[in-house]
N, C-alpha and C positions, 0 to 999 in steps of 0.2 A: 295695311299696305295692300293696294290692289296690284295684281300682276298685270303688267303691260301686255296687251294682246296686239302686237304689231310685228310685222316682218321688216320694218324699216331698219336696215343695217346701219345706215349713216346715223340715225337717231340713237340707236343703242351704243354705237361706238363713241359718239360725242358725249352722251350722258355718262358712259362708263369712264371716259377720260376725265370728266369733271369730278366724278366720285373718287377716282384714283388720286387726283390732286388733293381732294379734301382729306382722304385717308392719310396721305403722306404728310400733309400739314399737321394733322393730329398726332401722327407718329413722331414727327420732329418735336412738337411741343412736349410730348411725353418724355423725350430724351432729356429735356431740361429739368425734369423733376428729380429731386435727390433720391438716392436709394433708401429703402425702408429697412429698419432693423429686422433681423431674423429672416430676411428674404434672400433668396439666391441673388448673386450679382445679375443685374439686367432685368429683374422682375419689374414689369411695367403694368399700369392699370388697364391697358387695352382700350383706350378711348377711340382708337381708329376702327375698332370693331363695330362702332355705331354705324359707320358708313358701310362696312361689310354686311351687316345684318340688313340694313335698308336695301342694299344691292341684291342680296339673296332673295328678299321678299318681293322686290319690284321687278328685277330683270332676270333673275334665275341663277342657277348654279354656275354656269359658264362665266358670266360676268363677275359674279362674286369671287370665283377662283382667280380671275384675272386681277381683281383688286388685291387679293391675298398674295398673289405672285409678285406684283409690283411692290407691295409693302415688304416682302421678304428680300427682294432685290435692294430696296432702300436700306434695310437693316444690314445686308451684306456690305454695301458700299460705305455706310457710315460707322458701323460697329464691328465689321469683320466677318470672317467665314463662319465662326461658331454661332454668332448671333443670327446670321443669315440662315444657317441650317435649322436652328431652333425655331426661328420665326416661320420658315417654310413648313416644317413639320407640324408645329402647333396650329398655324393658320389653316393649312389644308384640312387637317382633321376637324378643327372647330367649324370651319366653313361648311364642310360636308354635313356635319351633325346639325348645324344651324339650318341649312336648307331643308333637311329631312323634317326637323321639328316644326319649322315654319309651314311646311306643306301639310303635315298630318296632325299636329297637336297645338297649333297656335292658340285656339280658343281655350283649351284646357290649361296650358302652362303659362300663357301670356308672354309678353316680350321680356319681362324680368326673369321668369323661370327659364326661358330659353337661353337668355344671356348668361345666367349662372351655370347652366349645364355646358354651354359652349366654352366658358372660361375654364371649367374643370377639364373638358376635353383638350383644350389648348395646353393646359399645364401637364396633363398626362403625356401628351406627345413630346413636350419639351423635356420632361424628366427622362423619357425613353431615349431621346437623342443625347441628353447629357450623360446618361449611363453608358451609352455606346461610345461616345467621344472619350470619356474619362476611363473607360474600361473597368469601372467599379460600380457596385450597386449602392455605395454609400450615399449617393446623391438622392436616393429614395427617402432618406430621412427628412428631406424637405417636404415630402408629400402632405403631412398634416398641416403644415403652415400654408402650403399652396392651396389646400382644400378650403381653408378658412379665407384665404386671399381671394379665391374664386367666388365665394359667396359674396364677399364685400364688393369686389370690383365688378362682378357680374350684375349685382343689384344696382350699383351706381351707373354702369353702362346702360342697363335696361331703362332706368329712370331718365337718363339723358336722352336716349333714343326717343322715348315717349314725348319728351319736352321739345325736341327739335324735329319731330316727325312732320308737323305742319309745314315747316320751312323746306324740308327735303321733298315733300309732296309737291309744294309750289314750284320748286326748282325742276322737278321731274316734268311737271305740266308745261313748262316753258319749251320743252323739247318735242312735245306731242304735235304731230302734223295732223291737222283736221281737214 
């Protein structure tokens, strides 16, 4: 992912809007998947993070956080306040971690390694919110399951990002003003 070196605000806004729409479409499709056994209610694979990771690597932290905020708003509107709060907390932490890792360790960790770490960060933030909302630490018993889930879903998401990267780069190039 090459960082776009442009100050064209209209370009960034338009591309960010397209990326938000793609993230929302993936988030909506995830909602159609059935719940997995032994997972907390609402555990999703995180396919929309494909778009977030691309945004963080191509446009930067601000635009990636905008995508994350829009996704959290969508979760709030479609699944309620608890899902929205958990999506916002998990998304903001994982997006920040993603941006840092893409900037400083991309060659060492690769997209799959970064995706796994970000999935784990997302789960940590969500468990923290769940413990706060429920007022009990018992939700932390999900941590081992979510750790394994982060490895699996992070790997799948990283592989999918690698597969769709050429299409996302082509889409990005449609917006570049020469």
